[in-house]
C-alpha positions as CSV (number, residue, x, y, z in Angstrom):
1,M,-41.1,-51.1,43.0
2,K,-42.1,-47.6,42.0
3,R,-45.2,-47.3,39.9
4,I,-46.2,-44.7,37.3
5,E,-49.5,-44.9,35.5
6,E,-52.0,-43.0,33.3
7,T,-49.8,-40.0,32.6
8,F,-47.5,-38.9,29.8
9,F,-43.9,-37.7,29.2
10,E,-42.2,-35.8,26.4
11,G,-38.9,-34.2,25.5
12,E,-35.4,-35.5,26.2
13,R,-34.6,-38.3,28.7
14,P,-37.6,-37.9,31.0
15,L,-36.9,-41.2,32.9
16,F,-33.1,-41.4,32.3
17,A,-31.4,-44.1,34.4
18,E,-34.5,-45.1,36.4
19,H,-34.6,-48.6,37.9
20,D,-37.1,-50.8,39.7
21,L,-40.0,-49.1,37.9
22,Q,-43.4,-50.2,36.7
23,L,-45.1,-48.1,34.0
24,R,-48.8,-48.7,33.1
25,K,-50.9,-46.8,30.5
26,V,-48.2,-44.2,30.0
27,K,-47.8,-42.3,26.7
28,F,-44.4,-41.0,25.6
29,Y,-44.8,-38.1,23.2
30,P,-42.1,-36.9,20.8
31,G,-38.7,-36.6,22.3
32,E,-35.7,-38.9,22.6
33,S,-34.2,-41.5,24.9
34,A,-37.2,-41.7,27.3
35,L,-35.9,-44.7,29.3
36,K,-32.2,-44.7,28.4
37,H,-29.8,-46.5,30.8
38,C,-32.6,-48.1,32.8
39,R,-32.8,-51.4,34.6
40,D,-35.4,-53.6,36.1
41,I,-38.3,-52.0,34.3
42,E,-41.8,-53.3,33.6
43,V,-43.8,-51.5,30.9
44,V,-47.5,-52.5,30.2
45,D,-50.1,-50.9,27.9
46,C,-47.9,-48.0,27.0
47,E,-47.5,-46.0,23.8
48,F,-44.2,-44.7,22.3
49,M,-44.1,-41.8,19.9
50,G,-40.5,-40.7,20.4
51,K,-37.2,-42.0,19.2
52,Y,-34.8,-44.3,21.0
53,P,-36.8,-45.0,24.1
54,F,-34.9,-48.1,25.3
55,W,-31.1,-47.8,24.8
56,H,-28.5,-49.4,27.0
57,D,-31.1,-51.0,29.3
58,E,-31.1,-54.2,31.3
59,R,-33.8,-56.5,32.5
60,V,-36.9,-55.0,30.8
61,V,-40.4,-56.5,30.3
62,I,-42.6,-54.9,27.7
63,D,-46.2,-56.1,27.3
64,R,-49.2,-55.0,25.2
65,C,-47.4,-51.8,24.0
66,L,-47.5,-49.8,20.8
67,F,-44.4,-48.4,19.1
68,T,-45.7,-46.0,16.5
69,V,-43.8,-45.2,13.3
70,Y,-42.2,-42.2,15.1
71,G,-40.6,-44.5,17.8
72,R,-37.9,-45.7,15.4
73,A,-34.7,-47.4,16.5
74,A,-36.5,-48.0,19.8
75,I,-34.5,-50.7,21.5
76,W,-30.7,-50.9,20.9
77,Y,-27.7,-51.9,23.0
78,S,-29.8,-53.7,25.6
79,R,-29.8,-57.1,27.3
80,D,-32.3,-59.4,29.0
81,L,-35.4,-57.9,27.4
82,R,-38.8,-59.7,27.0
83,M,-41.5,-58.3,24.7
84,T,-45.0,-59.9,24.4
85,N,-48.2,-59.0,22.6
86,C,-47.0,-55.7,21.2
87,L,-47.5,-53.8,17.9
88,V,-44.3,-52.4,16.5
89,E,-45.0,-50.0,13.6
90,A,-41.5,-48.4,13.8
91,P,-38.6,-49.7,11.7
92,K,-35.1,-50.5,12.9
93,M,-36.2,-52.2,16.1
94,F,-33.6,-54.2,18.1
95,R,-29.9,-53.6,17.4
96,E,-26.9,-55.1,19.3
97,M,-29.1,-56.9,21.7
98,D,-28.2,-59.9,23.9
99,N,-30.8,-62.3,25.4
100,L,-34.0,-61.1,23.7
101,Y,-37.4,-62.9,23.8
102,V,-40.3,-61.8,21.6
103,E,-43.7,-63.5,21.5
104,G,-47.1,-62.8,20.0
105,T,-46.0,-59.5,18.4
106,K,-46.6,-57.9,15.0
107,F,-44.0,-55.9,13.0
108,P,-45.8,-54.4,10.0
109,N,-42.8,-52.2,9.0
110,A,-39.7,-54.2,10.1
111,A,-37.0,-52.9,7.9
112,E,-33.5,-53.3,9.3
113,C,-34.6,-55.0,12.5
114,C,-32.6,-57.4,14.7
115,W,-29.2,-56.5,13.4
116,N,-26.2,-57.9,15.3
117,C,-28.4,-59.5,18.0
118,R,-27.3,-62.5,20.0
119,N,-29.3,-65.2,21.9
120,V,-32.7,-64.3,20.5
121,E,-36.0,-66.3,20.7
122,F,-39.1,-65.5,18.6
123,R,-42.4,-67.3,19.1
124,D,-45.6,-66.6,17.1
125,V,-44.3,-63.4,15.4
126,E,-45.6,-61.7,12.2
127,V,-43.2,-59.6,10.2
128,Q,-43.9,-57.5,7.1
129,N,-41.5,-55.4,5.1
130,G,-38.7,-57.1,7.0
131,D,-35.7,-56.5,4.7
132,Y,-32.4,-57.6,6.2
133,L,-34.1,-59.1,9.3
134,F,-31.6,-60.8,11.6
135,M,-28.5,-59.7,9.7
136,N,-25.3,-60.8,11.5
137,G,-27.4,-62.4,14.3
138,S,-26.3,-65.5,16.3
139,G,-27.9,-67.9,18.7
140,I,-31.4,-67.4,17.1
141,R,-34.3,-69.7,17.9
142,I,-37.6,-69.3,16.2
143,D,-40.9,-71.2,16.5
144,G,-43.8,-69.8,14.5
145,L,-42.8,-66.9,12.2
146,T,-44.6,-65.4,9.2
147,L,-42.2,-63.2,7.4
148,Q,-42.3,-61.0,4.3
149,G,-39.0,-59.3,3.5
150,N,-35.9,-59.8,1.5
151,Y,-32.3,-60.6,2.4
152,T,-33.3,-62.1,5.7
153,F,-30.8,-63.9,8.0
154,Q,-27.8,-62.6,6.0
155,D,-24.5,-63.6,7.6
156,A,-26.4,-65.2,10.5
157,R,-24.9,-67.9,12.6
158,D,-26.3,-70.7,14.8
159,V,-30.0,-70.5,13.8
160,V,-32.9,-72.9,14.4
161,I,-36.3,-72.2,12.8
162,R,-39.5,-74.2,13.2
163,N,-43.0,-73.8,11.7
164,A,-42.2,-70.7,9.7
165,R,-43.4,-69.2,6.4
166,L,-40.7,-67.1,4.8
167,D,-41.4,-65.0,1.7
168,S,-37.9,-63.7,1.2
169,K,-35.5,-63.2,-1.7
170,D,-31.8,-64.0,-0.9
171,A,-32.7,-65.5,2.5
172,F,-29.8,-67.1,4.4
173,W,-27.1,-65.6,2.2
174,N,-23.7,-66.5,3.7
175,A,-25.5,-67.9,6.8
176,H,-23.7,-70.6,8.7
177,D,-25.0,-73.5,10.9
178,V,-28.7,-73.0,10.2
179,T,-31.4,-75.6,10.5
180,V,-35.0,-75.1,9.3
181,Y,-37.8,-77.6,10.2
182,D,-41.4,-77.9,8.9
183,S,-41.4,-74.6,7.0
184,V,-42.2,-72.9,3.7
185,L,-39.4,-71.0,2.0
186,D,-40.5,-68.9,-1.0
187,G,-38.0,-66.7,-2.8
188,E,-35.3,-66.7,-5.4
189,Y,-31.6,-67.3,-4.6
190,L,-32.2,-69.1,-1.4
191,G,-29.2,-70.0,0.7
192,W,-26.4,-68.9,-1.7
193,H,-22.9,-69.1,-0.2
194,S,-24.3,-70.7,3.0
195,K,-22.4,-73.3,5.0
196,N,-24.0,-76.1,7.0
197,L,-27.6,-75.2,6.0
198,R,-30.0,-78.0,6.9
199,L,-33.6,-78.1,5.6
200,V,-36.0,-80.7,7.1
201,N,-39.6,-81.3,5.9
202,C,-39.5,-78.0,4.1
203,T,-41.2,-76.7,0.9
204,I,-38.9,-74.6,-1.3
205,S,-39.9,-72.5,-4.3
206,G,-38.2,-69.8,-6.3
207,A,-35.6,-69.5,-9.0
208,Q,-32.0,-70.7,-8.7
209,P,-32.0,-71.9,-5.0
210,L,-29.2,-73.2,-3.0
211,C,-26.2,-72.4,-5.1
212,Y,-22.6,-72.1,-3.9
213,A,-23.7,-73.8,-0.7
214,E,-21.2,-75.8,1.3
215,N,-22.4,-78.9,3.2
216,L,-26.1,-78.4,2.4
217,T,-28.5,-81.1,3.8
218,M,-32.1,-81.5,2.6
219,D,-34.2,-84.2,4.2
220,N,-37.8,-85.0,3.0
221,C,-38.1,-81.6,1.2
222,V,-40.4,-80.5,-1.6
223,M,-39.1,-78.2,-4.4
224,K,-41.8,-76.4,-6.4
225,D,-41.0,-74.7,-9.7
226,T,-37.3,-74.5,-8.8
227,D,-34.8,-74.3,-11.6
228,L,-31.0,-74.2,-12.0
229,C,-30.6,-75.6,-8.5
230,F,-27.4,-76.4,-6.6
231,E,-24.9,-74.8,-8.9
232,Y,-21.4,-75.2,-7.4
233,S,-22.9,-76.7,-4.2
234,T,-21.9,-79.7,-2.1
235,L,-24.9,-81.4,-0.7
236,E,-26.9,-84.4,0.5
237,A,-30.4,-83.9,-0.7
238,D,-33.5,-86.2,-0.4
239,I,-36.3,-84.5,-2.4
240,V,-40.0,-85.6,-2.4
241,G,-41.4,-85.1,-5.9
242,D,-39.7,-83.4,-8.8
243,I,-37.0,-80.8,-9.5
244,V,-37.3,-78.7,-12.7
245,S,-33.5,-78.5,-13.3
246,I,-30.1,-79.0,-11.7
247,K,-27.0,-77.3,-12.8
248,N,-23.3,-78.1,-12.2
249,P,-23.4,-79.3,-8.6
250,K,-20.0,-79.6,-7.1
251,G,-20.3,-82.8,-5.1
252,G,-22.4,-85.0,-2.9
253,R,-25.7,-86.8,-3.7
254,I,-29.1,-85.7,-4.9
255,R,-32.2,-88.0,-4.9
256,A,-35.5,-86.9,-6.3
257,H,-38.5,-88.7,-7.9
258,H,-37.9,-87.0,-11.2
259,I,-35.5,-84.3,-12.5
260,G,-36.7,-82.4,-15.6
261,E,-33.2,-81.4,-16.7
262,T,-29.7,-82.1,-15.5
263,I,-27.1,-79.6,-16.8
264,I,-23.5,-80.7,-16.6
265,D,-21.5,-78.4,-18.9
266,E,-17.9,-77.3,-19.5
267,N,-18.1,-75.1,-16.4
268,C,-18.7,-77.9,-14.0
269,L,-15.9,-78.0,-11.5
270,D,-15.8,-81.8,-11.1
271,P,-18.1,-83.7,-13.4
272,G,-19.4,-86.9,-11.8
273,A,-18.5,-85.8,-8.2
274,C,-22.2,-85.4,-7.4
275,E,-24.4,-88.5,-7.7
276,I,-27.8,-87.7,-9.1
277,V,-30.5,-90.4,-8.7
278,E,-34.1,-90.4,-9.8
279,K,-36.0,-92.5,-7.3
280,E,-38.5,-93.9,-9.8
281,A,-35.7,-95.0,-12.1
282,A,-33.9,-96.6,-9.1
283,V,-37.0,-98.6,-8.1
284,A,-37.6,-99.7,-11.7
């Protein structure tokens, strides 16, 4: 394997179509497409200040690297890429990727990241300003994620999330086949228009969550300060503690220790189709 270390490149396509290459302590100054159409590349302790460095690449390992804000849209149309212990200051990271692994990495400016990506694994990742993260993604597996950003996982498919803390308005909008374990979900309009969303041992807060959901499952979840929940949703929900209010669920069953208000009005699609049970009342 060829090795390049402790140098710099700039301008257009300095290492275009390289393969079997190891880079260590290399700086990429302003320019475009530094490592485009490469394969079998290992990149360690490098710094990227130019746009589009990794496009159309295969089998890439990136460790302990910095992508500055100028290295935007850095990794697109690539497959079999592993990123560990990096700092990504640039937005629009990862687009149209397949088989992507990210661990121990921070994204302080993650707008429009991970769009249309397939077969993705994130472990111990921190994301800030992550609006629209994972839009249209599929085959996503996450364990250990701290995220701040709205509209996350929109239109995503086949997602499993564990041990996450998501501060996100409109998360999981129109998402299908998503399971979330042992996580905190904070943000209004959670899971609207979702299908087969399953929440296990989760804490949910925010206004009007989980409306227009189809086949929603909630097991041993806590709902904090949530109002007007479940409008036009079909669900099986087992809630620990109280719910502020429920409005016009479409069908299924809801169990909670106490429900502050149940609203079934003239706009309910099928009154009585959803069984609503207060556990304390059932025990009495």
